[in-house]
C-alpha positions as CSV (number, residue, x, y, z in Angstrom):
1,M,87.5,-102.8,150.5
2,F,85.2,-105.6,148.5
3,R,82.3,-106.7,150.4
4,V,80.7,-110.1,149.3
5,S,77.2,-111.3,149.7
6,A,77.6,-114.5,149.1
7,I,79.7,-117.5,151.2
8,A,82.1,-119.5,149.3
9,A,80.8,-121.9,147.3
10,G,80.5,-125.3,148.7
11,G,78.7,-128.8,148.9
12,L,75.6,-127.8,147.3
13,A,77.0,-126.4,144.3
14,A,79.4,-129.5,143.9
15,L,76.2,-131.6,144.5
16,L,74.1,-130.1,142.3
17,L,76.8,-130.0,139.7
18,S,78.6,-132.8,139.4
19,G,78.4,-135.2,136.7
20,C,76.8,-132.0,135.0
21,G,77.9,-131.1,131.3
22,G,78.4,-127.1,131.4
23,N,74.8,-125.6,132.0
24,S,72.6,-128.7,131.6
25,L,71.1,-130.3,134.7
26,G,69.6,-133.3,132.9
27,P,65.9,-135.0,132.0
28,A,65.9,-136.2,135.6
29,R,65.7,-132.4,136.8
30,R,64.5,-130.5,133.8
31,S,61.9,-131.4,131.0
32,A,64.2,-129.1,128.7
33,D,66.7,-126.4,128.7
34,V,65.3,-123.5,130.3
35,R,67.1,-120.9,128.2
36,M,65.2,-122.6,125.1
37,G,62.0,-122.0,126.5
38,G,62.0,-125.3,128.5
39,Q,60.7,-125.5,132.2
40,Y,62.4,-126.9,135.4
41,L,60.1,-130.0,136.8
42,Q,58.5,-129.1,140.0
43,P,59.4,-131.8,142.5
44,W,63.4,-130.8,141.6
45,L,62.5,-127.0,141.6
46,D,61.1,-127.4,145.3
47,A,64.1,-129.1,146.7
48,A,66.5,-127.3,144.7
49,L,64.8,-123.7,146.2
50,K,64.5,-125.1,149.8
51,Q,68.3,-125.5,149.7
52,A,69.0,-122.4,148.3
53,A,66.9,-120.8,150.6
54,R,69.8,-121.9,153.6
55,Y,72.0,-119.5,151.6
56,P,72.2,-115.5,151.9
57,L,70.0,-114.2,148.7
58,G,72.4,-113.0,146.0
59,S,75.3,-115.7,146.8
60,P,76.6,-118.1,144.5
61,Q,74.5,-120.8,146.5
62,N,71.4,-118.5,146.3
63,P,71.3,-116.5,143.3
64,V,68.3,-113.7,143.0
65,R,66.1,-115.1,140.3
66,A,65.0,-112.8,137.4
67,D,63.4,-113.1,134.1
68,M,65.9,-112.3,131.4
69,P,67.9,-109.2,131.6
70,A,65.4,-106.8,131.9
71,G,64.2,-108.8,135.4
72,E,67.9,-108.3,136.4
73,R,67.9,-104.7,135.6
74,A,64.2,-104.2,137.2
75,Y,65.7,-105.9,140.4
76,L,68.9,-104.0,140.4
77,N,66.6,-100.5,139.7
78,R,64.8,-101.6,142.9
79,L,67.9,-101.8,145.6
80,R,68.3,-99.0,148.0
81,C,71.5,-98.4,149.8
82,R,70.9,-97.6,153.6
83,N,70.7,-94.1,152.9
84,G,67.8,-94.8,150.9
85,N,69.3,-94.0,147.4
86,P,70.0,-96.3,144.7
87,P,73.1,-97.8,144.1
88,T,75.2,-98.3,140.8
89,Y,76.0,-101.3,139.2
90,E,77.7,-103.3,136.3
91,R,77.8,-106.6,135.1
92,V,81.2,-108.1,135.9
93,G,81.5,-111.6,134.7
94,E,79.2,-114.8,134.8
95,T,79.5,-118.3,135.7
96,K,78.8,-121.4,133.5
97,A,76.6,-123.5,135.5
98,G,74.9,-122.3,138.7
99,V,72.9,-123.9,141.3
100,F,70.2,-124.5,138.9
101,G,72.2,-125.3,136.1
102,S,71.8,-122.0,134.1
103,F,74.6,-119.3,133.5
104,V,74.3,-116.7,136.7
105,D,75.3,-113.1,136.2
106,H,77.7,-111.6,138.8
107,F,77.0,-107.9,139.5
108,D,79.3,-105.2,141.4
109,V,76.9,-102.9,143.2
110,R,78.3,-99.9,144.9
111,C,76.5,-97.7,147.1
112,Q,77.7,-94.0,147.4
113,N,78.6,-92.3,150.5
114,S,76.4,-95.1,152.0
115,A,76.6,-99.0,153.1
116,P,77.2,-101.1,152.0
117,L,80.0,-100.1,150.0
118,R,80.4,-102.8,147.5
119,T,78.3,-105.8,147.2
120,L,78.9,-108.6,144.4
121,I,75.2,-109.9,143.8
122,V,74.9,-113.1,142.0
123,M,71.5,-113.4,139.5
124,D,69.7,-116.5,137.6
125,M,68.0,-114.7,134.7
126,Y,66.6,-118.0,133.7
127,F,62.6,-117.7,135.8
128,P,60.3,-116.8,133.5
129,G,57.6,-114.5,135.2
130,H,59.3,-114.6,138.5
131,V,59.9,-110.7,140.4
132,E,61.8,-111.2,143.5
133,T,60.3,-109.7,146.4
134,Q,63.4,-109.8,148.7
135,P,65.9,-107.5,149.1
136,V,69.8,-108.7,149.2
137,D,71.1,-108.3,152.8
138,G,72.1,-104.9,153.6
139,F,70.1,-103.0,151.2
140,T,66.0,-102.4,150.9
141,L,63.7,-102.9,148.1
142,A,61.4,-100.0,146.6
143,P,57.8,-101.1,145.3
144,H,57.6,-102.5,141.7
C-alpha cells in the first residue's frame, strides 16, 4: 500500500498559485527568481512559512526545504525508519509550481521490513543554505 505523508492539495496552494504563471510569484512576493539567484522577500516568506507549518512536513503544502539536489539527498540520507535503518528513495517526479512558487521534487521513500513501508515526500530545493532539522512524520533524523 502506498502511504502518502501529504494532505491533498487544498486552498493554500490555490491561493498562493492563483494568477501565477508557472513558477514565478511575481515582484510582490520575490525580489527575483530564486532559481536564478534571487531571494524571497522576507515578509512574504515569513507568512508563507507560517501557513505551510499548518500542514505535515513533506506534503505539497509544506515541502521539505533544502539547498539544491545535494541538500535534498543530504536530508533523505539522514532519514531513519522506525527500525533505525535508512530508507531507500527515488525521485519520481516534480510539480511545476509548489506553494513557494518554485518547482518541487517528489520522492518515493521506502523502508524495508519497517514502518513506514512507503511514503511520498515533497521537497523544495530552492532554499539556499537551509538545512531541515525536523523529520517527516514516521521517521527520525540522524545528526548531520
